[in-house]
C-alpha positions in Angstrom: -21.9 -7.4 7.5 -22.2 -6.3 3.8 -20.8 -2.9 2.8 -21.1 -1.2 -0.6 -18.8 1.8 -1.4 -19.8 3.9 -4.3 -16.9 5.9 -5.8 -17.3 8.3 -8.7 -13.6 7.9 -9.6 -11.3 5.0 -10.5 -10.8 1.9 -8.5 -7.0 2.1 -8.0 -4.3 2.3 -5.4 -3.0 5.6 -6.7 -2.5 8.4 -4.2 -5.3 10.5 -2.8 -9.0 9.6 -2.6 -8.6 6.5 -4.8 -6.1 5.0 -2.4 -8.1 5.9 0.6 -11.1 4.0 -0.7 -9.3 0.9 -1.9 -7.2 0.7 1.3 -10.2 1.0 3.6 -12.2 -1.5 1.6 -9.3 -4.0 1.5 -8.7 -3.8 5.2 -12.4 -4.1 6.0 -12.5 -7.2 3.8 -9.4 -8.7 5.6 -11.4 -8.4 8.8 -14.2 -10.6 7.4 -16.6 -7.9 6.1 -18.1 -8.5 2.6 -17.2 -5.3 0.7 -18.3 -4.2 -2.8 -16.8 -1.2 -4.5 -18.7 0.4 -7.4 -16.5 2.6 -9.5 -14.6 3.0 -12.7 -12.2 0.1 -13.2 -8.5 0.6 -14.0 -5.5 -1.5 -14.8 -3.5 0.5 -12.2 -4.3 -1.7 -9.2 -1.2 -3.3 -7.7 -2.9 -4.7 -4.6 -3.8 -8.4 -4.1 -7.5 -8.1 -3.2 -9.2 -10.3 -0.6 -11.8 -12.8 -2.0 -14.6 -11.0 -0.2 -13.8 -7.6 -1.9 -15.8 -7.3 -5.1 -15.6 -4.7 -7.8 -18.5 -3.5 -9.9 -18.0 -1.4 -13.0 -19.6 2.0 -13.0 -21.1 3.2 -16.4 -18.4 5.0 -18.3 -20.7 7.8 -19.2 -22.9 8.7 -16.2 -24.8 11.1 -18.4 -25.9 8.2 -20.7 -29.4 7.6 -19.4 -29.7 4.0 -20.8 -26.4 2.9 -19.3 -27.2 4.4 -15.9 -30.7 2.8 -15.8 -29.2 -0.6 -16.8 -26.6 -0.2 -14.1 -29.2 0.8 -11.5 -31.3 -2.2 -12.4 -28.3 -4.6 -11.9 -27.5 -2.8 -8.6 -31.1 -3.1 -7.3 -31.1 -6.8 -8.3 -27.9 -7.3 -6.3 -29.4 -5.5 -3.4 -32.6 -7.7 -3.5 -30.5 -10.8 -3.5 -28.7 -9.8 -0.3 -29.2 -6.2 0.9 -26.3 -4.1 2.1 -26.0 -3.2 5.7 -24.0 -0.1 4.9 -24.1 2.0 1.7 -21.2 4.5 1.6 -21.3 7.2 -1.2 -18.1 9.1 -2.1 -17.2 11.7 -4.7 -20.6 11.8 -6.5 -22.3 15.1 -7.2 -25.0 16.2 -4.9 -27.8 15.3 -7.4 -26.3 11.9 -8.1 -25.9 11.3 -4.3 -29.6 12.1 -3.8 -30.6 9.8 -6.7 -28.5 6.9 -5.3 -30.1 7.3 -1.9 -33.7 7.2 -3.1 -33.0 4.4 -5.6 -31.4 2.1 -3.0 -33.0 3.3 0.3 -35.9 0.7 0.3 -33.5 -2.2 -0.1 -30.6 -1.4 2.3 -30.1 -0.4 5.9 -27.8 2.5 6.6 -26.4 5.3 4.4 -23.2 7.3 4.7 -22.0 10.1 2.6 -18.3 11.1 2.6 -17.0 14.6 2.0 -13.2 14.4 1.3 -12.8 18.2 1.4 -14.8 21.4 1.6 -16.3 20.6 -1.8 -16.6 24.3 -2.8 -13.7 26.3 -4.4 -15.2 29.6 -3.2 -17.8 30.8 -0.7 -21.1 29.3 -2.0 -23.2 31.9 -0.1 -22.1 34.6 -2.6 -23.7 33.2 -5.8 -27.1 31.8 -6.9 -25.5 28.5 -8.1 -23.7 28.3 -4.8 -26.9 28.7 -2.8 -28.5 26.0 -4.9 -25.7 23.7 -4.1 -26.0 24.5 -0.4 -29.7 23.6 -0.6 -28.9 20.3 -2.2 -26.1 19.6 0.3 -28.5 20.3 3.2 -30.8 17.7 1.8 -28.0 15.2 1.8 -27.1 15.9 5.5 -30.8 15.3 6.4 -31.5 12.2 4.4 -28.2 10.3 4.9 -27.8 8.6 8.3 -24.3 10.2 8.8 -21.4 11.8 7.0 -17.7 11.3 7.2 -14.9 13.9 6.6 -11.1 13.5 7.1 -10.4 16.8 8.9 -11.7 19.2 11.6 -11.3 22.3 9.3 -13.8 20.7 6.9 -16.3 19.9 9.6 -16.0 23.5 11.0 -16.6 24.8 7.5 -19.7 22.8 6.9 -21.0 23.8 10.4 -20.5 27.5 9.4 -22.6 26.7 6.3 -25.3 24.4 7.7 -25.4 25.0 11.5 -25.9 22.5 14.3 -26.9 19.6 12.1 -23.2 19.0 11.5 -22.6 18.3 15.1 -25.1 15.4 14.9 -24.4 14.2 11.4 -20.7 14.5 10.7 -17.8 12.6 12.2 -14.0 12.9 11.5 -12.1 9.9 10.3 -8.6 11.0 9.2 -6.5 9.9 6.3 -4.1 6.9 6.8 -0.5 6.5 5.8 0.3 4.7 2.6 2.0 1.3 2.4 5.5 2.5 1.5 6.8 2.6 5.1 8.4 -0.9 5.0 9.9 -0.5 1.5 13.4 0.7 0.8 13.7 3.6 -1.6 16.1 1.5 -3.7 19.1 2.6 -5.8 18.0 5.1 -8.4 21.3 7.0 -8.7 20.7 7.3 -12.5 17.3 9.1 -12.0 18.7 12.6 -11.9 20.6 12.1 -15.1 17.5 10.7 -16.7 15.6 13.9 -16.0 18.5 16.2 -16.8 19.1 17.2 -13.2 22.7 17.8 -11.9 23.8 15.0 -9.6 25.5 17.6 -7.4 22.4 19.9 -7.0 20.4 20.3 -3.8 16.9 19.1 -5.0 13.6 20.2 -3.5 10.6 18.2 -4.7 7.0 19.1 -4.9 4.6 16.5 -6.2 0.9 16.1 -6.9 -1.7 15.9 -9.7 -1.9 19.3 -11.3 -5.6 18.8 -12.2 -6.1 19.5 -8.4 -6.3 23.3 -8.3 -4.5 23.7 -4.9 -1.5 21.7 -6.4 -1.5 23.7 -9.5 -1.6 27.0 -7.7 1.1 25.9 -5.3 3.3 24.8 -8.2 2.9 28.2 -9.9 3.7 29.9 -6.6 6.9 27.9 -6.4 7.7 28.8 -10.0 7.4 32.5 -9.2 9.9 32.4 -6.4 12.2 29.7 -7.6 14.8 31.8 -9.3 15.2 34.3 -6.5 15.4 31.5 -3.8 17.8 29.4 -5.9 20.2 32.2 -6.6 20.3 33.2 -2.9 20.8 29.6 -1.8 23.7 29.2 -4.2 25.2 32.5 -3.1 25.1 31.3 0.6 26.0 27.6 0.2 27.9 27.4 -3.1 25.4 24.7 -4.1 22.9 24.9 -6.9 19.2 24.5 -5.7 16.7 23.0 -8.2 13.0 22.8 -7.6 11.6 19.6 -9.2 7.8 19.3 -9.8 6.3 15.9 -10.4 2.8 14.6 -11.0 0.2 14.3 -13.6 0.2 17.2 -16.1 3.2 18.8 -14.3 5.1 18.6 -17.6 2.9 21.4 -18.9 4.4 23.8 -16.4 7.2 26.2 -17.5 10.7 24.9 -17.2 13.8 26.9 -16.2 17.3 26.3 -15.0 16.0 26.3 -11.4 12.5 24.8 -11.9 12.1 21.5 -13.6 8.7 19.8 -14.1 9.2 16.1 -14.9 5.6 14.8 -15.3 4.2 11.7 -13.7 6.5 9.2 -12.2 4.8 5.8 -11.9 6.9 4.4 -9.0 6.5 6.5 -5.8 9.6 5.0 -4.2 11.5 6.0 -7.3 10.3 9.5 -7.1 11.0 9.9 -3.4 14.6 8.8 -3.9 15.2 11.9 -6.1 15.2 14.9 -3.7 17.2 16.1 -0.7 14.1 17.6 0.8 10.3 17.8 0.0 8.7 21.2 -0.2 4.9 21.5 0.2 4.0 25.1 -0.6 0.3 24.9 -0.3 -1.6 28.3 -0.2 -4.7 28.8 1.9 -7.6 27.1 0.0 -11.0 25.5 0.3 -9.4 22.0 0.1 -9.3 19.5 2.9 -6.3 17.9 4.5 -3.5 17.0 2.0 -2.7 13.3 1.7 0.6 14.1 0.1 1.8 15.4 3.5 1.6 11.9 4.9 3.5 10.4 1.9 6.1 13.1 2.5 6.4 12.2 6.1 7.2 8.6 5.1 9.7 9.5 2.4 12.8 9.5 4.6 13.4 13.1 3.4 13.0 16.2 5.6 9.8 18.2 4.8 9.4 21.9 4.5 5.8 23.1 4.4 3.3 25.8 4.9 0.7 25.7 7.6 -2.0 24.8 5.1 0.0 21.7 4.1 -0.3 20.2 7.6 -3.8 21.3 8.5 -6.0 18.8 10.2 -3.0 16.8 11.4 -3.2 16.9 15.2 0.1 17.1 17.1 2.2 17.9 14.0 4.5 20.6 15.3 7.0 22.9 13.4 10.7 21.9 14.0 9.5 18.5 15.2 8.1 16.8 12.1 8.8 19.6 9.6 10.1 23.0 9.0 7.5 25.7 8.4 7.7 28.6 6.0 5.3 31.5 5.3 3.8 32.0 1.9 4.0 35.8 2.0 7.6 35.6 3.1 9.6 33.6 0.5 12.8 34.3 2.4 11.5 32.0 5.2 11.7 29.1 2.7 15.2 30.0 1.9 16.2 30.0 5.6 14.6 26.5 6.0 16.5 25.1 3.0 19.8 26.5 4.1 19.3 25.1 7.6 18.7 21.7 6.2 21.7 21.9 4.0 24.1 22.8 6.8 22.5 20.8 9.6 22.1 17.2 8.6 21.2 16.3 12.2 18.2 18.5 12.0 17.0 16.7 8.9 17.5 13.3 10.5 15.5 14.5 13.6 12.6 15.7 11.4 12.6 12.5 9.4 12.5 10.3 12.5 9.6 12.2 14.1 7.7 12.5 10.8 7.9 8.7 10.1 6.7 7.9 13.7 3.7 10.2 13.2 2.7 8.7 9.9 3.2 5.1 11.0 0.8 5.7 13.9 -2.0 6.3 11.5 -2.0 3.2 9.4 -4.9 2.3 7.0 -5.7 -0.7 9.1 -6.4 1.6 12.0 -8.5 3.9 9.8 -10.5 1.0 8.6 -11.2 -0.1 12.2 -12.6 3.4 12.8 -15.0 2.8 9.9 -16.0 -0.6 11.3 -16.7 0.9 14.7 -18.9 3.6 13.0 -20.8 0.9 11.0 -21.5 -1.2 14.1 -22.8 1.9 16.0 -25.0 2.9 13.1 -26.5 -0.6 12.8 -27.5 -0.5 16.5 -29.6 2.6 15.8 -33.2 1.8 14.8 
């Protein structure tokens, strides 16, 4: 079987969509499938890739007509040499996805499009541009053989927009857990000092790329309540509470005594050694399931989160894998943090259950779900 995965982003093992793609491709290749990823190359790729996993550079400027035409000619030539059984398109715009389909359709067998989240940031039915995008998206659902999404809430949203076609044309394959489960967090006792954080403080970490609007909005929300929560925490426990924000562009956020953005930390294990707990304060949004929740569950630190942070994660239960707080009631976050401070056994219980949940959804399992789907598609004439 030959599989081509088209990714509009970078080919890397960074967190989020990039990691999902490279992990699925790597595991498929380990199972003997010939896999090609077409995307933007990066030096940030720490995996040892199987011999039958190939990388093809995507044009750096997709709007450059000459480079795109040259790239398409090379791609068509490759398809003519040995056509792909599965073409999987991810993270391209609607128009680009339609163009890829018609350029490659005569040469390859089955086509899949992946929607990692709800795509829209607001209800598209309320604007002319939104309705145009809905029209283009409906074309995609009709011409592609099937679509994949990682969460039930995303599928229900598309069904609300497009009707019964979603029942026939969209399946759910969830996100997997990253490969940090077997690694020790290491000794990073100097890390707090490096970032100017008191070694005796109780540290709550929120992390994620701030270019992703739900992360940015959540970070600002945390900033807005941080001083009040921290002062109340210290009044009750006698311990200083500091919220640490990490991730790309987080250094641009405001900094206070209680709220410290530290920017991007290259080593995830290093970052996860820093806090006493991880806080995921996601507000209700149009995004899909949050990959960072799975990372947090593997961190070895108890997790405090909103309901949005654990959406599309079946069998995740408050007070079993995490403590839940309510966005509109910041005092509920305070209660969760105080409980974790005083009840270490509660934190250990949450960590144990969270790790068990995350480990049960490995990337190798997720790649097998893709392989089952591919086999089923290829049986359909």
